[in-house]
N, C-alpha and C positions, 0 to 999 in steps of 0.2 A: 467701805473702809474709812477709817479715821486717821488722819495724820497727827502724830505726836512727836515731841522732842524729849528725849530722856534727860532728866536732871541728875540722875545717878547711874552708875554702871548697873546693868541688868542683863540677865540671861533670858532670852525669849526664844521659844521653840528650839531649845538646845544650843543656841548660838549666843556667845557673849557679845554684848554691845557696850560701848563707852558712853559716858555722859555727853550730851550734845548731839548724838546721832538721831536722825529722823527715821521713824518707822511708820508703816501703814498697818494698822491692826483693826480688828472688828470693834464695834462700838462698846461692847461690854468689857473687853480687855482694856480699851482706852480709858473707860470710866474707872476701872479698878486701879490701873497704874497711876492715874491722876489723883484718885482718892487716897492712895497710899504714899503720895509724895515722890513717886519714882519718875513721873513724866509730867509734861504740861502740853496743852494744845499747841499745835504748830500754827503760828500766826502768819507764816509766809504762804503765799498762794502756791499751789502746785504748778510746776512748770508746764507750759503748753507745748505739746509736741509740734515741732516744725516739719512741714512737708519736705521731703528730699527734693533738692533742686539741682539743676545743671549749672548754676551760677548766674543765670539771667534773672533780673528782677521780676518779681511777681506783680502782675497787674491786678488791681482790685476788681472783683466782679461787680458789674452793674446790673441792676434789675430795673425793668420798667414797670411802672404801676399805672393802671388805668384809673382815672378819676370817674366817679359816678356822674351821670348827667342830670342830677336833681338840683 
C-alpha cells in the first residue's frame, strides 16, 4: 500500500474524500492519482502502533552479544 494525501476532493471506492485527507491505496492507483494532480505522496511517516500498557513505563530490552575469540 502507498500513502497519499489528496490535493483535490475525490471519490475513491464509492466514498467521497476531501482535499487533505490521507489514504492508503495500491501503487498503481497512487501513481494514477498523482499523475492526474489529484494527490501527492504522503511525506509524513506512518504512525507506529504502540503496545497497550497498564501505565507502567516500558523497560528497553537488552540483548547480550558474544564477541568472537579471534
